[in-house]
C-alpha positions as CSV (number, residue, x, y, z in Angstrom):
1,X,153.5,-62.6,33.6
2,X,150.4,-64.7,34.3
3,X,147.4,-64.6,32.0
4,X,144.2,-63.7,33.8
5,X,140.6,-64.3,33.0
6,X,139.6,-60.7,33.2
7,X,137.3,-59.6,30.4
8,X,137.4,-56.0,29.1
9,X,134.8,-54.3,27.0
10,X,135.1,-51.3,24.8
11,X,132.2,-49.4,23.1
12,X,133.2,-48.7,19.6
13,X,132.4,-45.5,17.6
14,X,128.9,-46.9,16.7
15,X,128.2,-47.9,20.3
16,X,128.7,-51.6,19.8
17,X,130.1,-53.3,22.9
18,X,133.1,-55.3,21.9
19,X,135.0,-57.9,23.9
20,X,138.8,-57.3,24.2
21,X,142.0,-58.2,26.0
22,X,143.6,-55.8,28.5
23,X,146.4,-54.8,25.9
24,X,143.5,-54.1,23.3
25,X,141.5,-52.0,25.8
26,X,144.6,-50.0,26.8
27,X,145.2,-49.4,23.2
28,X,141.6,-48.4,22.6
29,X,141.7,-46.0,25.5
30,X,144.9,-44.3,24.5
31,X,143.9,-44.0,20.8
32,X,140.5,-42.6,21.8
33,X,142.2,-40.1,24.3
34,X,144.7,-39.1,21.7
35,X,142.0,-38.5,19.0
36,X,139.9,-36.3,21.4
37,X,142.9,-34.4,22.8
38,X,144.1,-33.4,19.4
39,X,140.6,-32.7,17.9
40,X,140.4,-28.9,17.5
41,X,136.6,-29.1,17.9
42,X,136.9,-30.6,21.3
43,X,140.1,-28.9,22.5
44,X,140.3,-25.7,20.7
45,X,143.8,-24.0,20.6
46,X,142.8,-20.9,18.5
47,X,141.8,-17.7,20.2
48,X,138.1,-17.1,20.1
49,X,137.2,-20.7,19.6
50,X,134.7,-22.1,22.1
51,X,134.7,-25.4,23.8
52,X,131.9,-27.6,22.8
53,X,128.8,-28.0,25.1
54,X,129.7,-31.7,25.6
55,X,133.2,-30.8,26.8
56,X,132.8,-31.8,30.5
57,X,131.2,-35.1,29.6
58,X,134.1,-35.8,27.2
59,X,136.6,-34.9,29.9
60,X,134.9,-37.1,32.4
61,X,134.8,-40.0,29.9
62,X,138.5,-39.5,29.4
63,X,139.3,-39.6,33.0
64,X,137.1,-42.6,33.7
65,X,139.0,-44.6,30.9
66,X,142.4,-43.4,32.2
67,X,141.3,-44.4,35.9
68,X,140.6,-47.9,34.5
69,X,144.0,-48.1,32.9
70,X,145.8,-47.1,36.1
71,X,143.6,-49.6,38.0
72,X,144.8,-52.2,35.6
73,X,148.4,-51.4,35.9
74,X,148.2,-51.6,39.7
75,X,146.3,-54.9,39.6
76,X,148.1,-56.6,36.9
77,X,151.6,-55.1,36.7
78,X,152.6,-53.7,40.0
79,X,155.2,-56.4,40.7
80,X,157.0,-55.4,37.4
81,X,156.8,-51.7,38.4
82,X,158.5,-52.6,41.8
83,X,161.1,-54.7,40.0
84,X,161.9,-51.8,37.6
85,X,161.8,-49.4,40.6
86,X,159.0,-47.4,38.8
87,X,156.5,-47.6,41.6
88,X,157.3,-44.2,43.0
89,X,156.5,-42.6,39.6
90,X,153.3,-44.7,39.2
91,X,152.2,-43.7,42.8
92,X,152.9,-40.0,42.1
93,X,151.0,-40.1,38.8
94,X,148.2,-41.9,40.5
95,X,148.0,-39.3,43.3
96,X,148.1,-36.3,41.0
97,X,145.5,-37.8,38.8
98,X,143.2,-38.5,41.7
99,X,143.6,-35.1,43.3
100,X,143.0,-33.4,39.9
101,X,139.8,-35.4,39.3
102,X,138.6,-34.7,42.9
103,X,139.2,-31.0,42.5
104,X,137.0,-30.8,39.3
105,X,134.5,-33.7,40.2
106,X,135.5,-35.7,37.1
107,X,135.2,-39.1,38.4
108,X,132.2,-40.7,40.3
109,X,133.4,-41.7,43.8
110,X,131.3,-44.9,43.4
111,X,133.5,-46.0,40.5
112,X,136.9,-45.1,42.2
113,X,135.9,-46.8,45.4
114,X,137.7,-50.0,44.3
115,X,141.0,-48.0,44.8
116,X,140.1,-46.3,48.0
117,X,142.7,-47.9,50.1
118,X,145.5,-47.0,47.7
119,X,144.2,-43.5,47.4
120,X,144.0,-43.0,51.1
121,X,147.6,-44.0,51.6
122,X,148.9,-42.0,48.6
123,X,146.8,-38.9,49.1
124,X,146.5,-38.3,52.8
125,X,149.0,-36.4,54.7
126,X,151.8,-38.5,56.4
127,X,150.3,-37.7,59.8
128,X,146.7,-37.3,58.6
129,X,144.9,-40.3,60.1
130,X,146.0,-43.0,57.9
131,X,147.9,-44.6,60.8
132,X,151.2,-44.5,58.8
133,X,154.2,-42.5,59.6
134,X,154.9,-41.6,56.0
135,X,158.4,-43.0,55.9
136,X,157.4,-46.5,54.6
137,X,159.0,-48.1,51.6
138,X,157.3,-48.1,48.2
139,X,155.9,-51.6,48.7
140,X,153.6,-50.4,51.4
141,X,152.7,-47.5,49.1
142,X,153.4,-44.8,51.8
143,X,155.7,-42.7,49.6
144,X,155.4,-39.6,47.4
145,X,152.6,-38.2,49.6
146,X,150.7,-35.3,47.9
147,X,148.7,-33.2,50.3
148,X,145.2,-32.3,49.2
149,X,144.1,-28.7,49.5
């Protein structure tokens, strides 16, 4: 695996911007998401407990960070997913994630624009204007189509 010069930044709990490597960034994201999802004050599981007023903003933040991780996986590790024959699973995860975030307006389209080509291939219907017949191999990305409602 080649080392790249991409610099990642994470804002710690005090709001300080910290430089980090890709593995550190992914660890920060996953740890942060785990902490939020298991926080009873953010995601209440008891009957009668209300969600916080900041719930939507927190979910949008979670989705933005997870989108960054998915983007990194495609950009830096897609060859490995192909070699391990995991690309179909990754494509399906990505398509479902994008359709979910679109349904509830959880990501800013400007921020996801960098992945629009992939999104179009994976989230459009096989005959829906993408110019592909839907029968392509995983290398072209034209598999595991999920139709948007």
